[in-house]
N, C-alpha and C positions, 0 to 999 in steps of 0.2 A: 483437763485440756480445754482451751477455749477455741471454738470454731465459729466462723462467721457464716451467716445465712441470710436469706431474704424472706420476709413475711409481708403480707398485705394488710393484715388487720388482727387486732386482739379484741375479741368480742366477750365482754364480761356478762355475768349473770345469765348465762344460757341455761335453759332447762330442757333442751331437745337433743343434746349431743352426749347423752350418757346420764347416769344417775345423779341426783342432787343438783345443786347449783354449781355451774361449771364456767370456766374461762376457756374459750375456744380460740386456738391460734391457727390462722390461715397461712400455710406455707405456700410460697410461689413456685410454680412449675408443676405440670401434670403430663404424664405420658399418654393419657387418653384425650380424645377430641370429641366428646359426646355432643351430638347435635342439639340437645336440650340443656346444655350446661348453664347453670345459674351463676357460677362464679367465674365468668370469662376473664376477669382481671387476674386470676391465678394461673391460667394455663401457660402463658409465656413465662419462662423463668427469670427474664430480665425486668427491671423496673420500667414503668411507662408513665408518661404525664397525661393527666386528664383535666378537663375543665367542666365545672358545674355552673350551668347557666343561671340557675336560681340564686346562686350566691354572689354572682358578679355585679359590681356596681359601676363598672366601666371606667375606673380611674387610670387604667393602663400602666400601673406600676410594674406589672409583670413584663409588659412589652418593652418598657424602657430598660429594665434590669437584665433582660436576656442577653448573655454574652455571645450567643450564636445567631442572634437576629432571627429566631425561629418562630416568634409569635407575632400575630397581626390581629388587631381588633377590627372586624368588619361589621356592616349592618346585620349580618347573619350570625354574629357571635365571634368568639375567639377562634382563630385558625392556628393550628399547630403544624408546622412543617417538620414532619417526623424524620425527614432526610437530614435536617440540620440539628434537631434537638438531641442533646446527649444526656438528658435527664439529670442535670446537675443539681436541680432543686433550688436554684437562685430565685426563680419566679415564685415558688411556693413560700420562700422565706419573706418576700416583700409584699405578698398579697394580703391586704388588710382583712379580707373576709373568708379566706380559705377556699376561694373559687378555683384556684389551680392547685393540684395535689399530685404528688408522686405516688403512684401505686406500686408499692414494693420498697420497703426500707431495710437496710442492712443492720442486722443485730449481731452482737457477739453472744454466744450461747450462755455465758455466765450472766450477762446483763439481762437477757430475756428471762432466765430463771428467776432472777431477783425481781423483775417486773411482775411476773406471774405470782410470786409468793406474796405480793401485796393483797391478794384475795384469799389467802389461806384461811382466814377466820370464817369465810363463807363456806369453804370446802369442809371445814371441821364440823360446823353446825348443821350442815345439810347432807353430809356424807357424799359430797361432790368431789370435784377435782378439775384437772386440766385435760382438754381434748385436743390432740394434735391432728389438724385437719388441713384443708387446702381447697383447690389444688390437690396435691398429693404429698404428704409429709415424707414418704420414703424416697421422693425425687431428690431430696437433699439429705442423703443417708447419714453422713457423719454429723452434720449439724443437728438433725433430729435426734440422733443417738445421744449426743452430749446434753441436749435439753432434757430428754427423758431421764437420763442418769441423774442430772442435777435435781430434778423434781423428786425422784424416788429417794434420794439421800435425805430430803426434807420430809419424807413421809406422805407425799401427795399422791393421790390416786390418779393414774395416768391412763387415758383412753386413746387409742389410735383409730382414727377414722380413715379408712383406706379403700381404694378401688381394687386393691389386690394385685396390681401389675407392677412387680418389682422383682429383683433377683432373689433367689432362695437365700443367699448369704445375707443380704440386707435385712430380710425379714427375720431370719434366725438370730442375727446379732441384736436386733431391736426387741424381740419378744420378752427377754428376761426383765426388761424395765417397763413392761406394759401390763396393766391390770385388766383391761377390757378392750376388745377389738370390735369396732363398728365396721362391718364388712359389706361392701356392695356386691350383690349379684343382680346384674341388670338384665341380661339377655342370655338365655341358655342355648339358643341356636347358634352354633359357631359362625355360620356365614353372616347372620344378622349382627352378631356381636362385633365382628370385624367391620361391617358396614357402618354401624351406629357409633362405635367408640374408637375405631381406628387401630385397635390392637387385637391379637388373638385371644380366644377364650381359655385355652388350655392352661396358660400360666396362672390365670385368675383362679381356676378351679383347684389346681395343684397347691397354690399358696393357701387357699381356704382350708385344705386338708392339713397342711403343715401347722396352721394356727390351732386347729382342733386337736391335733396330736400333741401339741405343747401343753394342753390342758387349760389354756386361757379361755375364759368365757367369751362368747361371741353374740353380738346382735346382728343378724342379717338384715339388710335394707334393700328394697327394690323401689326405685322411682317408677311410678305408674304413669307412663307417657303415652298419649294417644298415638296409635299406628306404629308404635315402637316396642313397648314392653307390656302393653295392657291386654294382650290376648290371653285367654284362659289357659291354654297349654303352657305358656311361659310361666305363669304363676304356679301351676301344678308341677312343672319341671323343677322349679326352684325348691318347692316343698319336698319333692322326692329326693333331690340331691342332699338337702339338709338331713333328712331322716336317714339316708344311707351312709353319709360320709362325715357329718359334722355333729359329733355327740355332745359337744360343749355349747351348742347354741341355746341361749336362754329365751330368745324371742325373735319373731320375724315381723319387721315393720314394712308396711306398704305406704309410700309417700306420694300423695296426690299431686299431680301436675298443676302448676300455676304459671302465670305470665308476668310475675312481679319483677323479672329481670330485664324487661324491655328497655327501661330508662338506662340501665347499666350498659347495655349494648350500645346505646346512642353515645355514651361517653367515648367510645372507641370508633365512632363513625361507622357502626355496623347495625344491621337489622337482625333482630332475633328471628331465627329460621322458623320457629314454631309460633310466631305472634298471632296467627289466625286460628290456631287450634283452640277448641272449646275446653272449658273445665269439665272434669269428670263428675258424674252425679254421685251423690251419697249412696244411692242404692247400688251402683256399680262397684264402688269401693268396698262396700260391705259384702257384695257377692264375691269379689275376688278374694277377700279375706276368708270367706267361708270355704272357698275352694281349697285353700291351703289347709284349713282346719280339717276338711274332709279327707285330705291325704294323710292326716294323722298328727299334724303339728298342734301343740297344746297352747302356745302363747303367741297368737297372731293379732296384731293391732294395726290400725291404719290412722293416718292423720293428714291434715292439710285442708286447703280451700276446696270446696265443692260447688258444683253448679247450683244445687238447691239452696244451700245456706248462704253462699257468698261470704263465708267467714271461716276462720280456721277451726278445725276440730283438733284440740290438743290430744297428744298421745294418752291412751288409757282414760279418755274422757275427763281428764283433770284440767282445770284452768291453769294456764301458764302462770308462773310466778316470776316476779322481778325483784331486784334488790338495788339499793343505791340510787 
């Protein structure tokens, strides 16, 4: 069956979204509204037009081509009247430099599978595969299911990167076609979880247990966000929940906060809410990881940019690899 869906990006040669060399697909739409979100372009399920100032040469081909008269080039840059713009993509087609771009393209599930299979040689040689991410892949359940089915028919390792907020039926339907689940446990206090993500915690915890009961291997991931998820009790609570309820967890990843998404927010005429927050120190990240180990977890790792090094610490202390 061919189902259509919307994705924002296909990121090839990823080494941080599961084992081996992977191709990560970013699905559009997410039920959570995390205040620290780095993929803001994936939250809204509908396509949206953005303008990259650094690519613009000012020839105004996009302005002339727009059938809705929604674009105006001003001294301050290209202005998009979103009340007029219907995201038809005409401006993107005529732009000589790619300065205007539609975030969110419609794909048929069969075509997306074919596109992803172009990287199969990298998957086979590195024991990698495809990671279904977002946004939230389960937000487009039938489309994601057909893509996962198509990949499994070709023998591709499929990982699901999920926030865990979806219906039990959607999750159970998808799990037979998933080899690994990358599962976010962000905040273990129910009140804070609702405040920071916009959704209740109980569904996330229940679905985590459903994944574990299915026997699928799990990598739990917690973004370590200052004043949100970085307190010691939160990390301890995640560790205790894993030990008590999730027998198939293979590792626990702590992901250090960074502000690399500030420019992305500017594309949508928004200001990143956490732009003034400082990076976390390497010592703090290691301390939080040790707290989880002290609770009894065996494979706890952390990665990301820190205040001390000002550079990325790859997972498991290995240098990131690239291909192509």
